[in-house]
C-alpha positions in Angstrom: 14.3 5.7 7.2 15.3 5.2 3.6 16.9 8.0 1.7 15.5 6.7 -1.5 13.6 9.2 -3.6 10.9 8.1 -6.0 12.5 7.1 -9.3 11.7 8.9 -12.5 9.0 7.3 -14.5 10.3 5.4 -17.5 8.5 7.9 -19.7 8.4 11.6 -18.8 5.1 12.6 -17.4 4.3 16.7 -17.9 12.6 3.0 16.7 8.7 3.2 16.7 8.3 6.8 17.9 6.9 8.8 15.0 9.0 11.6 13.6 7.2 14.6 12.2 6.1 13.8 8.7 7.0 17.3 7.6 10.7 16.3 8.0 10.4 13.9 5.1 10.2 14.3 1.3 6.7 14.1 -0.2 6.2 10.9 -2.2 2.6 11.7 -3.1 1.0 15.2 -3.3 -2.8 15.1 -3.8 -4.6 18.3 -4.5 -8.3 18.9 -4.9 -9.0 15.3 -6.0 -12.6 14.3 -6.6 -14.1 11.1 -8.1 -17.6 10.9 -9.4 -19.1 7.6 -10.7 -22.1 7.5 -13.0 -24.4 4.7 -11.8 -27.3 4.8 -14.3 -28.9 8.2 -13.8 -27.3 8.6 -10.4 -24.0 10.3 -9.7 -22.0 8.8 -6.8 -19.4 11.2 -5.3 -16.8 8.8 -3.9 -14.2 11.6 -3.3 -15.3 15.2 -2.7 -12.0 17.2 -2.7 -9.0 15.4 -1.2 -5.8 17.3 -0.2 -3.1 15.0 1.1 0.7 14.3 1.2 2.3 10.9 1.9 5.9 11.1 2.9 9.0 9.1 2.2 9.4 6.0 4.4 6.3 6.6 6.5 3.7 4.0 7.5 0.3 5.6 7.0 -3.1 4.2 7.8 -6.2 5.4 5.9 -9.1 4.8 8.2 -12.7 4.9 7.4 -16.0 3.0 7.2 -17.2 1.2 4.0 -18.1 3.9 1.5 -15.8 6.6 3.0 -13.7 6.7 -0.2 -10.5 5.2 1.1 -10.4 2.4 -1.5 -11.0 4.9 -4.3 -8.2 7.1 -3.1 -5.8 4.1 -2.8 -6.7 3.0 -6.4 -6.0 6.5 -7.6 -2.6 6.6 -5.8 -1.8 3.3 -7.4 -2.6 4.3 -10.9 -5.5 1.9 -11.1 -8.1 4.7 -11.4 -8.0 8.3 -12.4 -9.7 11.3 -10.6 -12.5 13.2 -12.0 -10.9 16.5 -11.1 -7.7 17.4 -9.2 -4.0 16.4 -9.5 -2.0 13.5 -8.1 1.8 14.0 -8.1 4.2 11.1 -7.5 7.5 12.9 -6.8 7.6 15.6 -9.4 5.4 13.7 -11.9 1.7 14.4 -12.4 0.0 11.0 -12.7 -3.3 12.6 -13.8 -1.6 13.7 -17.1 0.0 10.3 -17.7 -0.9 8.1 -20.6 -2.1 4.5 -20.0 1.3 3.2 -21.1 3.0 5.5 -18.6 0.6 4.4 -15.8 1.3 0.8 -16.7 5.1 1.4 -16.3 4.4 3.3 -13.0 2.4 0.4 -11.6 5.0 -2.2 -12.8 8.1 -0.5 -11.5 7.1 1.8 -8.6 4.1 0.4 -6.7 3.5 -2.8 -4.9 -0.1 -3.8 -4.2 -1.5 -6.1 -1.4 -5.2 -6.8 -1.4 -7.6 -8.4 1.0 -7.7 -11.6 -1.1 -4.3 -13.0 -1.9 -4.7 -13.7 -5.7 -2.0 -16.4 -5.6 -1.7 -18.8 -8.6 -2.7 -22.2 -7.1 -0.5 -24.3 -9.3 2.7 -22.4 -8.3 4.7 -22.7 -5.1 5.3 -19.7 -2.8 8.7 -19.2 -4.5 7.2 -19.4 -8.0 4.4 -17.0 -7.1 6.9 -14.4 -6.1 9.2 -15.1 -9.1 6.3 -14.2 -11.4 6.9 -10.6 -10.3 10.7 -10.7 -10.1 11.0 -11.8 -13.7 9.7 -8.5 -14.9 11.3 -6.2 -12.3 14.4 -4.1 -12.9 16.3 -4.7 -9.6 14.3 -7.4 -7.8 14.9 -9.1 -4.5 15.4 -12.8 -4.9 12.1 -14.6 -4.2 13.8 -16.6 -1.4 15.0 -13.3 0.3 11.6 -11.7 -0.1 9.9 -14.7 1.5 12.5 -14.8 4.4 11.7 -11.1 5.0 8.0 -12.0 5.7 9.0 -15.0 7.8 8.4 -17.7 5.2 11.9 -18.9 4.5 10.9 -22.4 5.4 7.8 -22.5 3.2 9.4 -21.7 -0.2 8.2 -24.9 -2.0 4.7 -25.1 -0.5 1.6 -24.5 -2.7 -1.1 -22.0 -1.6 -3.4 -24.9 -0.7 -0.7 -26.0 1.8 -0.5 -22.6 3.5 -2.8 -20.9 6.0 -4.6 -17.7 5.1 -2.0 -15.6 7.0 0.8 -17.4 5.2 -0.8 -16.8 1.9 -1.2 -13.1 2.6 2.5 -13.0 3.6 3.4 -14.6 0.2 1.3 -11.9 -1.4 3.3 -9.3 0.5 6.6 -10.9 -0.5 5.4 -10.8 -4.1 4.5 -7.1 -3.8 7.8 -6.1 -2.3 10.1 -8.4 -4.3 10.3 -5.8 -7.1 11.5 -3.3 -4.6 8.7 -0.7 -5.1 9.0 2.7 -3.7 5.4 2.5 -2.4 3.4 -0.4 -1.0 -0.4 0.1 -1.1 -2.4 -2.3 1.0 -6.2 -2.6 0.8 -7.7 -4.2 3.9 -4.7 -6.7 4.1 -6.1 -8.3 7.4 -9.7 -8.1 6.4 -10.1 -11.8 5.8 -8.0 -12.9 8.8 -8.6 -13.4 12.5 -6.8 -11.0 14.8 -4.0 -13.3 15.8 -3.2 -14.1 12.2 -3.7 -10.4 11.2 -1.0 -9.4 13.7 1.5 -11.6 12.1 0.7 -10.1 8.7 1.0 -6.5 10.2 4.4 -7.5 11.6 5.5 -8.5 8.1 4.3 -5.1 6.7 6.1 -3.2 9.5 9.3 -5.1 8.9 9.2 -4.3 5.2 8.6 -0.6 6.0 11.5 -0.5 8.5 14.1 -2.6 6.7 13.5 -1.5 3.1 12.2 2.0 3.8 9.2 1.4 1.7 6.5 4.1 2.0 3.5 2.1 3.1 -0.2 3.0 3.1 -2.7 0.6 4.6 -6.4 1.2 4.3 -8.7 -0.4 6.8 -12.0 0.1 8.7 -10.2 -1.3 11.8 -9.4 1.5 14.2 -7.1 -0.8 16.3 -4.6 -1.1 13.4 -4.2 2.7 13.4 -2.1 2.7 16.5 0.9 1.3 14.7 1.0 4.0 12.1 3.1 7.2 11.8 0.0 9.0 10.8 -3.7 8.1 10.7 -5.7 9.7 7.9 -9.4 9.4 8.6 -11.9 9.6 5.8 -15.7 10.1 5.9 -18.1 10.7 3.1 -15.4 11.3 0.5 -13.4 13.8 2.6 -10.5 13.7 5.0 -12.1 14.3 8.4 -8.9 14.1 10.6 -5.2 13.6 10.4 -3.5 12.3 13.5 0.2 11.8 14.2 1.0 9.0 16.6 3.9 10.2 18.7 4.1 6.8 20.4 3.3 3.9 18.1 2.3 0.5 19.2 4.0 -2.6 17.9 1.7 -5.0 16.1 1.7 -7.5 19.0 0.4 -4.7 21.3 -2.7 -4.0 19.1 -6.1 -5.2 20.1 -9.3 -5.3 18.0 
């Protein structure tokens, strides 16, 4: 596991067996978080009171059906959304009290995002798509090295149209981790892929987690993926329904779904 602690924000803001998460430092501390959306005259309660810690270097899966609140929670952790009530601490920093400028710096320097759809720039090669991020990062991994880490060292100069869906998703992972974020947040990263291709993508995420020590949270509705996590955090109806520690994790190639 990495010994890295979350860096301070630029602006001050007031083996596969799973070790016990309590042995690690908390990267995120979420307390009493709710999220209510106003849809016309109707209030939608996406989160109803979430208490959660995510720990340094762990691989966590947030598992739940559509509408369970998992994407809302991930967006709040990533500084893409704000809670209606409650607090979200990143290290010692309270993100719920951050300004928009401070949240922008937080997203830029501390968090990597991987989404279901790859959002690559079609006119740029794999190397150039990754370089878009490294050019604004403080201590980036070279694009070539990031692509090698996800098994695409021989596809550097290929355009997205020349890559399979799984390869494009691995470019997106390389882009996310090239800035060396402390946290990698993944929203249904295998949702658009068949199981065989999805396993290759999960292998890339696992390698990043193990070799860089990046705290990794993957949200999915796919219970099969949960078996590779240190912890499985199940959500239902805007609440955490169960937290399970996997004492014996499966490797991605052992998963079935």
